[in-house]
N, C-alpha and C positions, 0 to 999 in steps of 0.2 A: 460439530453443533447440530443440532436435529431441526429439520424445517418442518413447521407446523401448519397443519391444516385442520378444518373442523369437519366432523362426521356429522353434517347437519341433519341427515334424516337415516340413522342408523337402521341396519337390517342384518339378519344373522349371515347372509352372504358377505357382508362388508367386514363383519368381525372375523370370520372364519378364514376367508380366503384374500379378500381386498387388503385389510389392515397388514396381513404379513408381507404383502406384496409391497405395500406402501413404505413398510419398515424397513425392507430390503433396499429402498431407494433413499433412505435417510428421513423419511417423513415421519412425524409423531402425529398420530390423530387424536383429537379431543372430542369425545363422545358426546353430544349434545342429548340431554335426558328430557328436556321440555323446550318448546318453541320460544317460550319467554326468555330462555338463558342464551338464546342467540345473540342478543344484544351485547351481553358482557363476553361472548366468546371471540369477538371479531376485532381483538387489538391488532396493533399495526405488523406484528409479527406474523400473522395468519396470511399464509401464501394462496390458500384455495379452499374450497368446500368440496364434500363429497355429497351426493343425494342419490339415494336408492330410489328408483321407479317402480319398486314393489309395491303391490296392492297394499300391504300392511308394513307397518314399521313400529318398532318399540315407542316411537315418538307420538304416534296416534294420529299426526297431522298429514295432509297429503302432500305429495311431492310439489304440487302446484303452490300449495300455501307456503310450503318451506322456501321454495325457490323464490317467490314473489317477496317475502319478507327479507330474504337474502339480499335482494335486489334494492329494496328499500333501504337497507343499512349500508351496503356496500357495492354500490350498482356495477363496477367493474372487476370485482373479485371473480377470478376464473372458477368454473364449476366444473366438476367431473361427475357425470351421471353413469349410475351402474345398475345393472340387475342380472337375472340369471338369463335372460332371452338373448336371441341374436339381434344384432343391430337391424335387420329387416323388420324385425317385430317390434320395435320401439320408435322407429322413425315418426310415426304419426305422433306419438306421445310427445317427443321432442319438438315437433312443429307447433303442437298445442301449448307448450310451455313457453316456446318462443312467443308466440302470437300473445299469451295472456301478459307477457312482460313487454309487449310493445316492439318486439323485434321484428322488423319487416322481412329481412332477409338474413335468416338463421343459417350457419354454416355447420351442417350436420357432419360429424367426423367420426369415423369408427377407427378401431386400431389396427392400422395396416401400414405396411412399409411405405407406400406411396404418400401417407399422410404424415408421416414422420417428420417432415421437413415444412409441413403447412405453415405459412404465414400467419393464418388465423389463430393458431393456437396461443392461448394467453389472453385473447381478447374476449370481451363479453358477449360478442355475437358468435362464438363458438360453443357449439353444443357437442362436447367430446364425450363419446360413451365408450365404456367396456364392459363388456358380457363375460359371464363365466367361460365361455370357449375361448375367449382371448386370453385369458390366464392359463388355460389348460395347454395350448399350442405353443411350443417354445419360439416359433417365428413371430407369432402374433403377440405374444408376451414381451419380446425383446422391442418389438415396435411400440407396443403399449408403454412400455418404460421410458423410451426416447421421447415419446409424445407427453408423456405426462411430466417428465422434467421441463419440457420447454413450455407446456401449458401452466405450470406451477412455479415458473421461475421468477 
């Protein structure tokens, strides 16, 4: 049985590299075409959402707009943030998203073996991020896989 997630802010990186990674882990992604469709995409079977931090997306809305709408609809749904950049380059953007959502103490998590057992995975305060290099390096890819399964369990 496939585990369902919503690709809440699609980007070519998600489609070309992230979606096959998710599929290898047994996840099927429902690609969002319009922000208005988010309401109907969040049935009880959805285990999480993926939001691209890229400047542009086929959705047209910003990562912040999508994230805040997602929080309004299902505040506790785990979210995975993705982009082509390294973790160090997106930390300030993740903190800004957390602040906009009213999360006073966000836990910023990158794909590392040290974070693979982090107790915050799956919680709404966890801002878990996977970048392109995380999928290219076999060790980081394995850690990302373990983290994602805990985050979306």
